[in-house]
N, C-alpha and C positions, 0 to 999 in steps of 0.2 A: 504494500500500500504506500502511496506517495505521502511523504511527511511534509505537509505544508508548513508546520511550525518550525522545522529545522531551517527552512529557507527564510522564514520571516524573523527568526530570533535576533539577528544582529540589528534589525531596523524596527522591530516590533513597537518599541516604546516611542519611536519618532512619529508613528502613525496612530497608535492607540495610547493616547495620553491618560495617565491616571487622574481620576477626579479628586477633588479635595476630600481628605479622609474623615473629616469630623462627623459626617452623618453616619458613616459606617462604624466609627467608634461608638456612637450612641446606640445604634442597632445591636451591636455585638456586646454592649455593656462593658466597654473597655475603659480603664485598664483592668487587668486581671493579674493575680499573682501566679497563675498557672501558665501552661504552654498554649500556643495558638498554632493551628494548622491552616495554611492557605492551600486548599486542595485544588489541583489544576492551576496552580499559581504561576506557571510559566517563568517569566523573567524576574518575578518578584516585584513587579511594578506597583502592586498594592501592598504586598507584605512589607516592603521597605518602610512604610509609614506605621507599621504595627510594632516594630522592633522595640520601641521604648514603652509599649503598652502591655507587654507580656514578658514572662520570665524567659521564654524561648519561643522563637518563631521558625517554623519549618515550612518550606515550600515543597509540596509534592507535585510532581508532574511526570508525564511519560516521555517528554522530549529532552534528551540530553543537552541539546543546543540551547533550549530555553533555560534549563537549569544552570548551564554554564554562565549565562548572564546574571542569574539570581545570585550565584555564589560570589560574584564581584561586589555585591552590596553588603554593607556592614551588618553584622549580627544575624544574617540569615543562614539557616541550615538547609540543605537540599536533600531530597529523597526521590529517586527515580522509581516511580511505581504507577500502576494502574489505580485509578480511584476505586475500582471494584475489589482490590486486594491490597489494602494499605499495610505496610510493615510496622505497625504500632500496636502496643498492648491495648486491651479493652479499657475505655475510660481515660486514656492518656491526656486528652486535650480538654482544657476548660472552655476554649473558644475555637470554632472552626469557621472559616469563610471560604466561599467558593464563588468567585467573581467571573461572570461571563464564560463559564466553562461547562456547566451541566449539559448543554446542548451538544458538546463535543465528545462526551464519554460513550463508551460502547454500550453499557447497560445502566440506564438511569435508576432502575429499581434496585439493582445490586449496589450501585454507588450510594444510594440513600441508606440502605442497610449498613453499609460499611462506615459511612460517616457517623451514623447513629451509634455503631459499636465503639468507635474510638472517642466519642464525646463523653466527657465525665458527667456523672449525675449533677444536676444544677447548672450544667453548661449550656451555652448558646451556639447555635449554628445559623449562619446567615448565608443564604444563597441569593446572589444577584444575577438576574437574567433579563435580557430584552423581553418585553411583553409581546408575545406572539399575537395578541388580540389587536395590535396596532398595525396599520397599513405599512409603515416604514419597516417594521420587523418582518412582516411577511415578505417584503422585497428582499431583505437581507437573507432570509431563509432560502429563497429561490436562488439568489446569487451564490450562496454557499453550496447548494446542491449542484449548480452548474460548474462550480470550481472543483467538484468531486470530493468535497469535504463530507465527512460522515455525520454532519449536523442533524440533530433531531430536536427541534424546539418544542417546549411544553408551555402552556399558559401558567400563570401563577397558581390558580386553583389546582391544576394538575400536579404541579410541583408539591404543593401542600399535601395532596392526596398520597404522595409517596410515603408520607409519615403517618398515615391513618393506621389505627389498630395497634399502635405501640406506645400508647399513653403519652404521645408528644403533644405539646401545646404549640400551635402554629398561628401566626398572623401574617398578613400580607400588607406591604406598603407599596405605593406607586408614586412615581414622579415622571410624567410624560410617557416615554416608551420604555422606561426602566422599572423593574419590579424587584422587590426584596421579599423573600419568604424567610421569616425568622422562626426558628424552631428551638424550643426550650425542652431540655430533658429534666424531668422531675428528680 
């Protein structure tokens, strides 16, 4: 399979600028004294703003080239792995973020189960995704399909449903074409 992200890694942050992190800090209830996972975090473009907000910040991604960029940033640890099989102990992370990545994973249901597994009791998981219910995101979804990316976008309620039946508390926030699904583990 063609690896789009290895090609994009050196220039990714020039084209995909990180947003100001304060709203994400609020949603993830940061700072925390525990560890934070940026699942599918690529170059660490978002995780770099979390390093002072958690005791440890780990970027997990499948692309070696994206992780090479992340490792150049201060205080970020890198782990190469599928989001469906994370190499961490149960309940290891107090906070988990997944920014603009869920639509790229192979198995979204298995990813949700795995994120839940490594989330500590009382922890927060924030999944940020483009809202498929908007016209602009529908165009992006078509463009990614034409580029032969394995993208599969879900609407925010569909993302929240991935955590049904496991005693998760979820809520959805929206701003324009971006949505955040916040999941708390009791």
